[in-house]
C-alpha positions in Angstrom: -4.9 -35.6 -27.0 -3.8 -32.0 -28.0 -2.7 -32.1 -31.5 0.8 -31.8 -31.9 2.1 -29.4 -34.7 5.0 -30.5 -37.2 7.9 -28.4 -38.0 10.9 -30.3 -39.9 13.4 -27.6 -39.0 12.9 -27.7 -35.5 11.5 -31.0 -34.3 14.5 -33.1 -34.6 17.6 -32.3 -32.7 19.8 -32.9 -35.8 18.1 -30.7 -37.8 18.3 -27.9 -35.2 21.9 -28.2 -35.0 22.5 -27.5 -38.6 21.5 -24.0 -37.9 23.7 -20.9 -37.4 24.4 -20.1 -33.5 22.6 -16.6 -33.3 21.2 -14.4 -30.4 17.9 -13.7 -32.6 15.2 -16.9 -32.2 14.5 -18.9 -35.5 10.8 -18.8 -36.2 9.0 -21.8 -35.5 5.4 -23.0 -35.8 2.0 -21.3 -35.0 0.4 -23.1 -31.7 -3.0 -21.2 -31.4 -4.2 -17.7 -32.3 -1.4 -15.2 -31.3 0.6 -17.9 -30.0 3.8 -19.3 -31.8 7.1 -21.2 -30.6 10.7 -20.1 -31.4 13.9 -21.5 -31.0 17.0 -19.7 -30.1 20.2 -21.8 -31.5 23.2 -21.5 -28.7 26.7 -23.2 -28.6 25.2 -25.2 -25.8 21.8 -26.4 -25.6 19.3 -23.9 -27.6 16.5 -22.5 -25.7 12.7 -22.8 -26.4 10.6 -19.3 -26.3 7.2 -18.6 -26.9 5.7 -15.8 -28.3 2.1 -14.7 -27.7 -0.2 -11.7 -28.0 -1.2 -9.5 -25.3 -4.8 -8.9 -26.8 -4.2 -5.4 -27.1 -2.2 -5.2 -30.4 1.4 -6.1 -28.7 3.4 -9.2 -28.2 5.5 -10.4 -25.5 8.2 -13.1 -25.5 9.2 -15.6 -22.9 12.3 -18.4 -22.8 10.5 -21.3 -21.4 13.6 -24.0 -21.2 16.3 -25.4 -22.8 16.0 -27.6 -25.9 17.3 -31.6 -25.6 20.4 -30.4 -28.2 22.7 -32.0 -26.2 21.3 -33.2 -23.2 18.3 -35.6 -22.7 14.7 -34.0 -22.1 13.5 -34.4 -18.3 10.3 -32.8 -18.8 11.3 -29.7 -16.5 14.2 -27.5 -17.6 14.9 -29.5 -20.8 12.2 -30.1 -23.3 11.7 -31.9 -26.7 10.2 -30.0 -29.5 6.8 -31.5 -28.7 7.0 -30.9 -24.7 8.0 -27.2 -25.5 4.6 -26.7 -27.6 2.7 -27.9 -24.5 4.4 -25.5 -22.3 4.2 -22.6 -24.8 0.6 -23.2 -24.6 0.0 -23.3 -21.2 2.3 -20.0 -20.9 0.5 -18.4 -23.3 -3.2 -19.4 -21.9 -2.6 -17.2 -18.7 -5.2 -17.9 -15.7 -7.9 -19.1 -18.3 -5.9 -22.2 -19.0 -6.4 -24.3 -15.5 -4.5 -24.9 -12.5 -1.3 -25.5 -14.5 -1.3 -22.0 -16.2 1.1 -19.3 -15.1 -1.0 -16.5 -13.2 -1.6 -13.2 -15.0 -1.2 -10.1 -12.9 -4.9 -9.8 -12.8 -5.0 -13.4 -11.2 -2.2 -12.2 -8.6 -4.4 -9.3 -7.7 -7.4 -11.6 -7.3 -5.1 -13.9 -4.9 -3.7 -11.3 -3.2 -7.0 -9.8 -2.3 -8.4 -13.4 -1.1 -5.3 -13.6 1.2 -5.8 -10.1 2.7 -9.4 -11.0 3.5 -8.1 -14.5 5.0 -5.8 -12.4 7.3 -8.5 -10.3 8.2 -6.6 -7.4 6.3 -7.8 -4.4 4.3 -8.3 -5.9 0.7 -8.4 -2.4 -0.8 -4.5 -3.0 -1.4 -5.0 -5.3 -3.9 -7.8 -3.5 -5.7 -6.4 -0.1 -5.6 -3.5 -1.1 -8.3 -6.2 -2.0 -10.7 -7.1 1.3 -10.9 -3.7 2.7 -12.4 -2.7 -0.7 -14.2 -3.1 -1.0 -17.7 -5.0 -3.6 -19.4 -2.0 -5.1 -21.2 -0.3 -5.4 -17.8 -3.3 -6.7 -16.1 -3.4 -9.5 -18.9 0.1 -10.4 -18.7 1.7 -13.5 -17.0 3.7 -12.8 -14.0 6.6 -14.7 -15.0 6.9 -12.6 -18.2 7.4 -9.2 -16.8 10.1 -7.3 -17.1 11.6 -4.5 -15.1 11.6 -2.3 -18.1 8.1 -2.0 -18.6 7.2 -2.1 -15.1 9.7 0.9 -14.3 8.2 2.8 -17.1 4.6 2.4 -16.0 5.7 3.4 -12.4 7.1 6.5 -13.7 4.2 7.3 -15.8 2.0 7.6 -12.5 4.0 10.4 -11.5 2.3 12.8 -13.7 -1.2 11.6 -11.5 0.1 11.1 -8.1 3.0 11.8 -5.8 5.9 10.3 -5.2 5.4 9.1 -2.1 1.9 7.8 -3.1 3.6 5.9 -6.1 6.1 4.4 -3.8 2.9 2.8 -1.7 0.9 1.9 -4.9 4.0 -0.1 -6.0 4.3 -1.5 -2.9 0.8 -3.0 -3.1 1.4 -4.3 -6.4 4.8 -6.0 -5.2 3.2 -7.7 -2.3 0.9 -9.5 -5.1 3.6 -10.5 -7.3 5.6 -11.9 -4.4 2.7 -14.0 -3.2 2.2 -15.3 -6.7 6.0 -16.4 -7.1 5.7 -18.1 -3.8 2.9 -20.2 -5.0 4.7 -20.8 -8.3 8.1 -21.9 -8.7 8.0 -21.4 -12.4 8.2 -17.3 -11.4 11.9 -16.7 -11.3 11.7 -13.2 -12.2 11.4 -11.7 -8.9 14.4 -9.3 -9.8 11.8 -7.6 -12.3 9.6 -6.0 -9.9 12.4 -5.5 -7.2 14.3 -3.3 -9.7 11.3 -1.9 -12.1 9.1 -1.0 -8.8 12.0 0.0 -6.8 11.1 2.9 -4.0 11.6 6.3 -5.9 14.0 8.6 -4.1 13.7 11.3 -2.0 9.9 10.3 -1.7 9.5 9.7 2.0 9.4 13.3 2.9 6.6 12.7 5.3 3.9 15.6 4.6 3.2 15.7 8.6 1.4 19.0 8.1 1.1 20.3 12.0 -1.9 22.7 12.7 -2.0 25.2 15.4 -4.7 24.3 17.9 -6.8 27.4 16.6 -6.8 25.6 12.9 -7.9 22.2 14.5 -10.6 23.7 16.3 -11.7 25.9 12.9 -11.4 22.3 11.2 -13.8 20.4 13.8 -16.3 23.5 13.6 -16.5 23.6 10.0 -17.0 19.9 9.2 -19.6 19.9 12.2 -21.2 23.0 10.0 -21.1 20.9 6.8 -22.1 17.2 8.4 -22.7 16.6 11.9 -21.9 13.1 11.6 -18.5 13.8 9.7 -18.1 16.4 12.6 -18.0 13.7 14.8 -15.5 11.8 13.2 -13.4 14.7 12.6 -13.5 15.6 16.5 -12.9 11.8 17.4 -9.8 12.2 15.3 -8.7 15.4 16.4 -8.9 14.5 20.1 -7.6 11.0 20.1 -5.1 11.3 17.3 -6.2 7.9 16.1 -5.9 7.0 12.2 -9.5 7.2 10.4 -9.2 3.6 9.7 -9.2 2.8 13.6 -11.7 5.6 14.9 -14.5 3.8 12.5 -14.1 0.4 14.0 -14.9 1.7 17.3 -18.1 0.0 18.8 -20.8 1.6 20.8 -19.4 -0.6 24.1 -16.0 1.1 23.7 -17.2 4.3 25.0 -16.5 5.2 28.8 -18.6 8.3 29.1 -17.2 8.9 32.7 -18.7 12.4 33.9 -14.8 13.6 34.9 -12.3 11.2 33.0 -14.3 9.8 29.9 -12.1 7.7 27.4 -12.7 5.1 24.5 -11.3 1.6 24.2 -9.6 2.4 20.7 -8.9 -0.5 18.3 -5.4 -1.2 17.3 -4.4 -0.6 13.6 -2.6 -4.0 13.3 0.0 -2.4 11.0 2.7 -4.3 9.6 0.8 -7.7 8.8 1.9 -10.9 10.3 0.2 -14.2 11.2 -1.5 -12.5 14.3 -2.9 -9.5 12.6 -6.6 -10.7 13.1 -5.7 -11.1 16.6 -4.4 -7.8 16.9 -7.2 -6.1 15.0 -9.5 -7.1 18.1 -7.1 -5.7 21.0 -8.0 -2.3 22.3 -5.8 0.4 24.0 -7.5 2.7 26.4 -7.5 6.4 25.2 -8.9 9.5 27.1 -11.1 12.2 25.3 -12.8 15.3 26.3 -16.0 15.6 28.7 -17.7 17.4 25.6 -16.7 14.6 22.7 -17.9 12.0 25.3 -21.5 13.4 25.7 -21.7 14.0 21.7 -20.9 10.5 21.4 -22.9 9.1 24.3 -25.9 11.0 22.6 -25.3 9.9 19.1 -25.3 6.3 20.2 -28.2 6.5 22.4 -30.5 3.2 21.7 -27.9 1.4 19.9 -26.8 -2.2 20.5 -23.2 -2.6 22.4 -21.7 -4.2 19.0 -22.9 -1.8 16.5 -20.4 1.0 15.4 -20.3 3.9 17.3 -19.5 6.4 14.5 -21.9 6.4 11.4 -22.6 8.6 8.5 -25.7 10.8 8.1 -27.6 8.1 6.3 -26.8 5.5 9.1 -24.5 3.4 7.4 -21.2 2.3 8.7 -17.9 4.4 7.4 -16.3 1.0 6.2 -12.8 -0.1 6.1 -11.6 2.9 3.7 -13.4 5.7 5.0 -11.6 8.0 3.2 -12.9 7.2 -0.1 -16.4 8.3 1.4 -15.1 11.7 2.9 -12.4 12.8 0.7 -14.2 15.5 -0.9 -16.0 17.0 2.3 -12.5 16.9 3.7 -11.1 18.9 0.7 -14.1 21.6 1.5 -13.5 21.9 5.0 -9.7 22.4 4.5 -10.4 25.0 1.4 -13.2 26.7 4.0 -10.1 27.0 6.7 -7.4 28.6 4.6 -5.6 26.0 4.1 -4.7 24.0 1.0 -6.3 20.5 0.1 -3.4 19.2 -1.6 -1.0 19.7 1.1 -3.5 19.3 4.2 -5.2 16.1 4.8 -7.5 14.4 7.6 -4.1 12.9 8.8 -3.0 16.3 9.9 -5.2 16.1 13.0 -3.4 12.9 14.0 0.2 14.6 13.3 -1.0 17.5 15.4 -2.1 15.9 18.1 1.0 13.8 18.2 3.2 17.1 18.3 0.8 18.7 20.8 1.3 16.1 23.2 5.2 16.3 22.7 5.3 20.0 23.5 3.4 19.6 26.6 6.3 17.2 27.9 4.3 14.1 27.8 6.6 11.2 28.0 7.5 9.9 24.5 6.2 6.3 25.2 3.2 7.3 26.5 2.6 9.5 23.4 3.7 6.5 21.3 1.0 4.0 23.0 -1.7 6.6 22.9 -1.1 6.9 19.3 -0.6 2.7 18.4 2.8 3.5 17.3 6.7 3.1 18.4 8.9 5.7 20.1 11.3 5.0 16.9 8.6 6.1 14.4 7.7 9.1 16.5 11.6 10.2 16.8 12.1 9.4 13.2 8.8 11.1 11.8 8.3 14.0 14.1 11.4 15.0 16.1 12.4 17.5 13.3 9.2 19.5 13.0 9.5 19.8 17.3 11.8 22.8 16.9 9.6 24.5 14.4 6.3 24.4 16.6 8.1 25.2 20.0 9.7 28.8 19.8 7.8 29.7 22.9 9.0 26.8 25.1 12.5 27.0 24.0 12.9 30.8 24.0 12.3 30.6 28.1 15.9 28.9 28.0 17.9 31.5 25.9 20.6 33.3 27.6 19.2 36.6 28.1 21.3 40.1 28.4 23.1 40.9 31.0 21.2 44.2 33.4 22.1 47.5 32.6 25.3 49.0 34.3 24.4 50.9 37.1 21.3 48.5 37.8 21.8 47.2 41.4 22.0 43.5 41.2 21.1 41.7 45.1 22.7 38.7 45.8 20.3 35.8 46.9 21.3 34.4 50.4 22.0 30.6 50.4 
């Protein structure tokens, strides 16, 4: 049985009611190293408060429950002095205290990663926040997070990464915290991340860089010159307009190297989650490719089993679920070599360019959406404003032309 700590000023109801009502909690007993119980005197039931060290030189404070000053304890939201001690120690222990201990941010990310794997989703979304979270935040129980500290962390990221990236990163962390709250009814501070990790305004300005066909060809040629296997991946992205995460999941059996009408069966991205995400990831849709690309893919995959990856790295290993982590420095070199800024142009420019190229060729928007595994609404919302910037030659044909010079004979056409 856990040892109970005595404290004459707090352990009895009558002793507590002799204290003055005040906002600042009264100090209580030390329960363990770095953990103490406090009491806030109110006009109604007082409140038990835990004060605990975060292990990095700072402390956090969290209300536990009401005290049994006027109402009888129920073991849940109204606790006696000795019940409050147990609750305080469980709260302060974090995820090292057993199944009943409140989960820390670190524990929430671990649980989120396991959930993503179970749903055949990308576990990188749970690992990425760790790169930027401080040790203090990682060690903190989710139940004591405040909007102020989360907002301070979010805003501090702006010195390192773009606002739109900050929003995506915060979205990953929010998902982990939401999952933790769903499994622990004690976590009632959802507003902390709703407010502290709210999306930054004006950060959704899409970096949909549209490259000319000439630049796309230069992009592909430079990639081949740098690394043939990377060049094959880049050309596949340029021709199909697929996301890198889709292209690297192509299997040898997905290639139909028809001599005239070659195509690939592209895996769907299954963006957006949902219960049938795993099923969606196995679905395919047909995308036409050029005869030249089909020949390169056929030659590259010669002798390999149908269920092996179609696109491999130079060392023969798969690109993995996050190919960008492997090729991003090489892509930066390619972008620089063709006279563009790698801070602005990424490999996704190939996808954006493919979509706009089809739209300018009057391909029906429904077909464009299907070929790029996206929605009509997404294309209209994301790309419509870029069309006028790249359709000068087409739209110029419809301009009202000047009248013929006076004196020039105009012959009426016979109907």
